[in-house]
C-alpha positions as CSV (number, residue, x, y, z in Angstrom):
1,X,107.6,121.5,118.1
2,X,106.1,123.5,115.3
3,X,102.8,122.1,114.1
4,X,103.4,120.3,110.8
5,X,100.1,118.4,110.2
6,X,97.7,120.9,108.5
7,X,94.0,120.6,108.4
8,X,92.3,120.4,105.0
9,X,90.9,123.9,105.7
10,X,94.4,125.2,106.1
11,X,95.5,123.7,102.8
12,X,92.4,125.2,101.1
13,X,93.1,128.6,102.6
14,X,96.6,128.5,101.1
15,X,95.0,127.6,97.8
16,X,92.8,130.6,98.0
17,X,95.9,132.8,98.6
18,X,97.7,131.4,95.5
19,X,94.8,131.1,93.1
20,X,94.3,134.8,92.3
21,X,98.0,135.5,91.5
22,X,98.6,135.8,87.8
23,X,101.4,133.4,87.0
24,X,103.2,132.5,83.8
25,X,106.5,130.9,83.1
26,X,108.3,134.1,84.1
27,X,107.5,137.3,85.8
28,X,106.4,138.8,89.1
29,X,103.5,136.4,89.5
30,X,105.9,133.5,89.8
31,X,108.0,135.4,92.4
32,X,104.9,136.4,94.4
33,X,103.7,132.8,94.4
34,X,107.1,131.5,95.6
35,X,107.2,134.2,98.3
36,X,103.8,133.0,99.6
37,X,105.1,129.4,99.7
38,X,108.3,130.5,101.4
39,X,106.2,132.2,104.1
40,X,104.5,128.8,104.8
41,X,107.9,127.2,105.3
42,X,111.1,129.1,105.2
43,X,113.1,126.1,103.8
44,X,112.2,127.2,100.3
45,X,115.0,128.7,98.3
46,X,114.3,130.9,95.3
47,X,116.6,130.6,92.2
48,X,116.8,132.2,88.8
49,X,118.2,131.8,85.3
50,X,118.7,134.7,82.9
51,X,116.6,135.3,79.8
52,X,118.4,134.1,76.7
53,X,120.3,131.3,78.5
54,X,120.5,128.2,76.3
55,X,119.2,125.1,78.1
56,X,119.6,121.9,76.0
57,X,117.5,122.5,72.9
58,X,115.6,125.5,74.4
59,X,116.2,129.1,75.3
60,X,114.9,130.8,78.5
61,X,112.4,133.3,77.2
62,X,112.1,137.0,77.9
63,X,110.4,137.9,81.1
64,X,106.8,138.8,80.6
65,X,104.4,140.8,82.8
66,X,101.0,142.2,82.3
67,X,99.2,145.2,83.8
68,X,95.8,145.1,82.2
69,X,93.8,143.7,79.3
70,X,90.3,144.2,78.1
71,X,87.9,144.5,75.2
72,X,85.4,147.3,75.2
73,X,82.6,148.2,72.8
74,X,81.9,151.6,71.3
75,X,79.9,152.6,74.4
76,X,82.9,152.0,76.6
77,X,81.4,148.8,78.1
78,X,84.0,146.2,78.8
79,X,83.2,142.9,77.2
80,X,86.0,141.0,78.9
81,X,88.4,142.2,81.5
82,X,91.6,140.7,82.8
83,X,90.8,142.1,86.2
84,X,87.6,139.9,86.4
85,X,89.2,136.7,85.2
86,X,92.9,136.4,84.4
87,X,92.2,133.7,81.8
88,X,90.6,136.3,79.5
89,X,94.0,137.1,78.0
90,X,96.3,134.7,76.0
91,X,99.4,134.1,78.1
92,X,102.5,135.9,76.9
93,X,100.4,138.2,74.6
94,X,102.2,141.1,73.0
95,X,100.9,144.6,73.8
96,X,98.1,146.0,71.7
97,X,95.8,149.0,71.6
98,X,93.6,148.8,68.5
99,X,90.0,149.5,67.4
100,X,88.7,146.7,65.1
101,X,85.5,145.6,63.5
102,X,83.7,142.5,65.0
103,X,84.9,140.2,62.2
104,X,88.5,141.0,62.8
105,X,88.1,140.8,66.6
106,X,86.9,137.3,66.3
107,X,90.3,136.3,64.8
108,X,91.9,137.2,68.1
109,X,89.3,135.4,70.3
110,X,89.6,131.9,71.6
111,X,86.7,129.9,73.0
112,X,85.9,126.3,74.1
113,X,82.9,125.5,71.8
114,X,82.2,122.1,73.5
115,X,81.9,124.0,76.9
116,X,80.0,127.1,75.9
117,X,80.1,128.6,79.4
118,X,83.8,128.0,80.1
119,X,86.7,130.3,79.4
120,X,89.7,128.4,77.9
121,X,93.3,128.7,79.2
122,X,95.4,129.6,76.2
123,X,99.1,130.5,76.0
124,X,101.7,131.4,73.3
125,X,105.0,131.3,75.1
126,X,107.3,130.8,72.1
127,X,105.5,132.5,69.2
128,X,104.7,136.2,69.2
129,X,101.0,137.0,69.1
130,X,98.2,138.5,71.2
131,X,94.7,137.3,71.9
132,X,91.8,137.1,74.2
133,X,89.7,134.2,75.7
134,X,86.0,134.2,76.4
135,X,83.1,131.8,76.6
136,X,81.5,130.6,73.4
137,X,78.2,132.1,74.7
138,X,79.9,135.5,75.1
139,X,81.3,135.4,71.6
140,X,77.9,134.6,70.2
141,X,76.5,137.7,71.8
142,X,79.0,140.1,70.2
143,X,77.1,142.5,68.0
144,X,78.4,144.0,64.7
145,X,80.4,147.2,65.4
146,X,83.8,148.4,66.5
147,X,85.7,147.0,69.5
148,X,88.7,148.3,71.4
149,X,91.4,145.7,72.1
150,X,93.8,146.7,74.9
151,X,96.7,144.6,76.3
152,X,99.3,146.4,78.4
153,X,102.1,143.9,78.7
154,X,105.8,144.1,78.5
155,X,108.8,141.9,77.7
156,X,112.1,142.4,79.4
157,X,115.5,140.7,79.6
158,X,115.0,139.4,83.1
159,X,115.0,135.9,84.4
160,X,112.9,132.7,85.1
161,X,112.5,131.7,88.7
162,X,111.9,128.5,90.5
163,X,111.8,127.3,94.1
164,X,113.8,124.4,95.6
165,X,113.8,122.7,99.0
166,X,116.5,120.3,100.1
167,X,116.0,118.3,103.3
168,X,119.0,116.3,104.1
169,X,118.9,112.7,105.5
170,X,121.4,110.1,106.6
171,X,122.1,109.1,103.0
172,X,122.9,111.2,99.9
173,X,120.3,109.1,97.9
174,X,117.4,111.4,97.2
175,X,113.6,111.3,96.8
176,X,112.4,114.1,94.5
177,X,109.0,115.8,94.3
178,X,108.3,118.2,91.5
179,X,105.3,120.5,90.7
180,X,104.5,123.5,88.6
181,X,103.9,127.2,89.4
182,X,103.1,128.7,86.1
183,X,99.4,128.3,85.5
184,X,97.1,131.2,86.5
185,X,93.4,130.9,87.5
186,X,93.3,127.1,87.7
187,X,92.5,125.4,91.0
188,X,93.5,121.8,90.3
189,X,96.1,122.6,87.7
190,X,98.3,124.2,89.1
191,X,97.3,125.6,92.5
192,X,96.9,122.2,94.2
193,X,100.4,120.8,93.6
194,X,102.4,123.6,95.3
195,X,99.9,123.7,98.2
196,X,100.3,120.0,98.9
197,X,104.0,119.8,98.4
198,X,105.0,122.7,100.6
199,X,103.2,121.0,103.4
200,X,104.7,117.7,102.6
201,X,108.1,119.2,102.8
202,X,107.3,120.8,106.1
203,X,106.1,117.4,107.4
204,X,109.2,115.5,106.2
205,X,111.4,118.0,107.9
206,X,110.1,116.8,111.2
207,X,110.8,113.1,110.6
208,X,113.4,111.9,112.9
209,X,116.3,109.8,111.6
210,X,115.4,110.3,108.0
211,X,117.2,107.8,105.7
212,X,116.7,109.7,102.5
213,X,117.5,113.2,101.4
214,X,114.4,114.9,100.0
215,X,114.4,117.5,97.1
216,X,111.3,119.5,96.2
217,X,111.1,121.5,93.0
218,X,108.5,124.3,92.2
219,X,109.1,125.0,88.5
220,X,107.5,126.6,85.5
221,X,106.3,123.6,83.4
222,X,108.6,122.3,80.6
223,X,111.1,125.1,80.4
224,X,111.6,125.1,84.1
225,X,112.4,121.4,84.4
226,X,114.5,121.6,81.3
227,X,116.5,124.4,82.7
228,X,116.9,122.7,86.1
229,X,118.1,119.5,84.4
230,X,120.6,121.4,82.3
231,X,122.2,122.5,85.5
232,X,121.8,119.5,87.7
233,X,121.5,116.4,85.6
234,X,124.7,114.7,86.6
235,X,123.9,115.1,90.3
236,X,120.3,113.9,89.8
237,X,121.3,110.8,87.8
238,X,123.8,109.8,90.5
239,X,121.6,110.4,93.6
240,X,117.8,110.3,92.8
241,X,116.2,106.9,93.7
242,X,112.6,107.9,93.2
243,X,110.8,110.9,91.8
244,X,107.2,112.1,91.6
245,X,105.5,114.8,89.5
246,X,102.6,116.0,91.6
247,X,99.8,117.8,89.8
248,X,96.0,118.1,89.8
249,X,95.7,116.8,93.4
250,X,93.0,119.0,94.8
251,X,89.6,117.5,93.6
252,X,87.5,114.8,95.1
253,X,87.6,112.3,92.3
254,X,89.5,109.0,92.3
255,X,93.3,109.1,92.2
256,X,95.4,108.7,89.1
257,X,98.9,107.5,88.4
258,X,101.0,107.8,85.2
259,X,103.9,105.4,85.1
260,X,107.5,106.3,84.3
261,X,108.8,105.5,80.9
262,X,110.1,102.1,81.9
263,X,107.3,101.5,84.4
264,X,109.2,99.5,86.9
265,X,111.0,102.0,89.0
266,X,110.9,102.3,92.8
267,X,108.6,105.3,92.2
268,X,106.2,103.2,90.2
269,X,106.2,100.3,92.7
270,X,105.7,102.4,95.9
271,X,103.0,104.7,94.5
272,X,101.0,101.9,92.9
273,X,101.2,99.9,96.1
274,X,100.1,102.8,98.3
275,X,97.2,103.7,96.0
276,X,96.0,100.1,95.7
277,X,95.4,100.1,99.5
278,X,94.4,103.7,99.9
279,X,91.9,103.8,97.0
280,X,91.6,100.5,95.0
281,X,89.6,102.3,92.3
282,X,92.6,104.5,91.3
283,X,93.2,104.9,87.6
284,X,96.6,103.8,86.1
285,X,97.9,105.3,82.9
286,X,100.9,104.3,80.8
287,X,103.7,106.7,79.9
288,X,102.0,107.1,76.5
289,X,99.5,109.3,78.4
290,X,102.2,111.6,79.8
291,X,101.8,115.3,79.7
292,X,103.6,117.1,82.5
293,X,107.3,117.3,83.5
294,X,107.7,113.5,83.5
295,X,108.3,114.1,79.8
296,X,111.6,115.7,80.7
297,X,112.7,113.6,83.7
298,X,112.1,110.4,81.8
299,X,113.5,111.5,78.5
300,X,116.1,109.2,76.9
301,X,119.6,110.1,78.2
302,X,118.0,111.7,81.3
303,X,116.3,108.4,82.5
304,X,115.3,109.6,85.9
305,X,112.7,107.4,87.7
306,X,109.8,109.8,87.8
307,X,106.1,108.9,87.7
308,X,103.0,111.1,88.2
309,X,100.6,111.4,91.0
310,X,97.2,113.1,90.3
311,X,93.6,112.9,91.4
312,X,91.7,113.7,88.1
313,X,94.5,113.4,85.6
314,X,95.4,116.3,83.3
315,X,93.6,116.1,79.9
316,X,91.2,113.6,81.3
317,X,88.6,115.8,83.1
318,X,86.5,118.3,81.3
319,X,87.3,121.2,83.5
320,X,91.0,121.0,82.7
321,X,92.5,124.2,81.3
322,X,89.2,126.1,81.6
323,X,87.7,128.5,84.0
324,X,85.7,125.6,85.4
325,X,88.9,124.4,87.1
326,X,88.5,126.9,89.9
327,X,88.4,126.9,93.7
328,X,85.0,125.2,93.5
329,X,86.5,122.2,91.7
330,X,89.0,121.5,94.5
331,X,88.2,121.0,98.2
332,X,89.8,120.9,101.6
333,X,89.3,117.1,101.7
334,X,90.7,116.6,98.3
335,X,93.9,118.4,99.2
336,X,94.2,116.8,102.6
337,X,93.7,113.2,101.3
338,X,96.3,113.8,98.5
339,X,98.8,114.9,101.2
340,X,98.0,111.7,103.2
341,X,98.8,109.6,100.1
342,X,102.2,111.2,99.8
343,X,102.9,111.0,103.5
344,X,102.2,107.2,103.3
345,X,104.4,107.0,100.3
346,X,107.3,108.7,102.1
347,X,106.7,106.5,105.2
348,X,107.0,103.3,103.1
349,X,110.1,104.5,101.3
350,X,111.8,105.3,104.6
351,X,111.3,101.7,105.7
352,X,111.6,100.0,102.3
353,X,114.6,97.8,102.8
354,X,115.4,94.1,102.4
355,X,114.8,92.3,105.7
356,X,116.1,88.9,106.7
357,X,114.9,86.6,109.5
358,X,117.6,85.8,112.1
359,X,115.9,82.7,113.4
360,X,115.8,79.2,111.8
361,X,112.2,77.9,111.5
362,X,109.4,80.0,112.9
363,X,110.3,82.4,115.7
364,X,108.5,81.9,119.1
365,X,106.2,84.9,118.9
366,X,104.2,84.1,122.0
367,X,106.9,84.8,124.6
368,X,107.5,88.1,122.9
369,X,103.8,89.1,123.1
370,X,103.3,88.8,119.3
371,X,101.1,85.6,119.3
372,X,98.1,84.8,121.5
373,X,99.0,82.2,124.2
374,X,95.5,81.0,124.2
375,X,94.7,79.5,120.8
376,X,91.2,79.6,119.5
377,X,89.6,80.1,116.1
378,X,89.8,83.7,114.8
379,X,92.3,84.8,117.6
380,X,95.5,84.8,115.5
381,X,94.8,86.8,112.4
382,X,97.4,89.5,113.4
383,X,99.9,86.9,114.3
384,X,99.4,85.2,110.9
385,X,100.4,88.5,109.2
386,X,103.6,88.5,111.3
387,X,104.3,84.9,110.4
388,X,103.7,85.6,106.7
389,X,106.1,88.5,106.8
390,X,108.9,86.5,108.5
391,X,108.3,83.6,106.1
392,X,109.1,85.9,103.2
393,X,111.9,87.9,104.9
394,X,114.7,86.1,103.3
395,X,116.8,89.1,102.3
396,X,115.9,88.9,98.6
397,X,112.8,91.1,98.4
398,X,112.3,94.6,99.8
399,X,109.4,95.6,102.0
400,X,107.1,96.6,99.1
401,X,107.7,93.2,97.3
402,X,107.0,91.2,100.5
403,X,103.8,93.1,101.2
404,X,102.6,92.5,97.7
405,X,103.2,88.8,98.3
406,X,101.5,88.6,101.6
407,X,98.7,91.0,100.5
408,X,99.2,93.6,103.1
409,X,99.5,97.4,102.9
410,X,103.1,98.3,103.6
411,X,102.1,101.3,105.6
412,X,100.3,99.0,108.1
413,X,103.4,96.8,108.4
414,X,105.7,99.6,109.5
415,X,105.1,99.2,113.2
416,X,105.4,95.5,112.9
417,X,108.7,95.8,111.2
418,X,109.9,98.1,114.0
419,X,108.8,95.5,116.6
420,X,110.4,92.6,114.8
421,X,113.7,94.6,114.6
422,X,113.5,95.5,118.2
423,X,112.9,91.9,119.2
424,X,115.9,90.9,116.9
425,X,113.7,88.5,114.9
426,X,114.7,90.2,111.7
427,X,117.6,92.3,110.5
428,X,118.3,94.6,107.6
429,X,119.9,92.5,104.9
430,X,121.5,95.2,102.8
431,X,124.2,97.7,103.7
């Protein structure tokens, strides 16, 4: 069988391959990124929608690509260069080739004053302009004189691309994972999400007897999810049972979770439960702190059960949307442990059913090898967990709810559930 459990170093190596690719919401960088992901696992399918297509209240923009961008002084010395850091240009900038005085140049320069040594990430997808980004320290060092602004970019009536994976299970009900592929030069946001999810998909494909069907989406943020929903909303509303936006999952800080709009979906319940036992110090945020594609999936009328899984949450860490969110900010361990959380989440979802005991009163666990036949203090802790589970297995609550009541991590109960089913002590209560 093909190896499907990557090391953290393998995840990080993939991040290093994706990180330098200049991506935006359209263009060759998106296609190049999807091609790299498809090379990791061939189950990825690449789709497109034409520029100018109306998608709900939005219109798919023109395709944008860039060849070079720089500012040079009168001596020909480049002050900033797109080749050195792709954050130096405002995303979707119009082409320009002009000499200007320092005072005018500054009107086209963006910095992050509270982080004077960081280059900000700035875009202008839906309003025509051009601009450059540099550190506050660099801006303060600009001397009076003339400067040459050059951006060689082009707009064309092309398309917007996204990637999709469908892994079929025994049921048509789906679990959906969504991430973004549009941010350049940022390690946590958005190199880490695609890296983790392509390997999660590969791992799920090897699960035997899958109950659920799994859908993975690799989309340009906002416009990508809106376009996808415009084409697939009816199907998604009918079949998706849980959904997760996965972003900013590569650093070594505590985990974060943003609840769905209603906050009580299966997605919310399973992710909170898994995180509580994996990392009790995880940070929980309400839907008021939303900021990624959960905005679209949870919108009124769409009403899909999506929550968000992060490590350091977007907008909440100082490196976010700056050059400080680079490959040094993420790590092999950070990526690997985020993958483990999602693997646990999938494992719990696969077994999350309502179970009902088949035996009146307590089952005789000893003759089945589930209870110590020699009773002594501290010898029956594991058996007590089994007894607690069967005591609450009345067919009314699912696995997650029962595990919350008996204060046990559901992922640790999975082999116990299998054993109890095998011994015919419990049965599945629902169809």
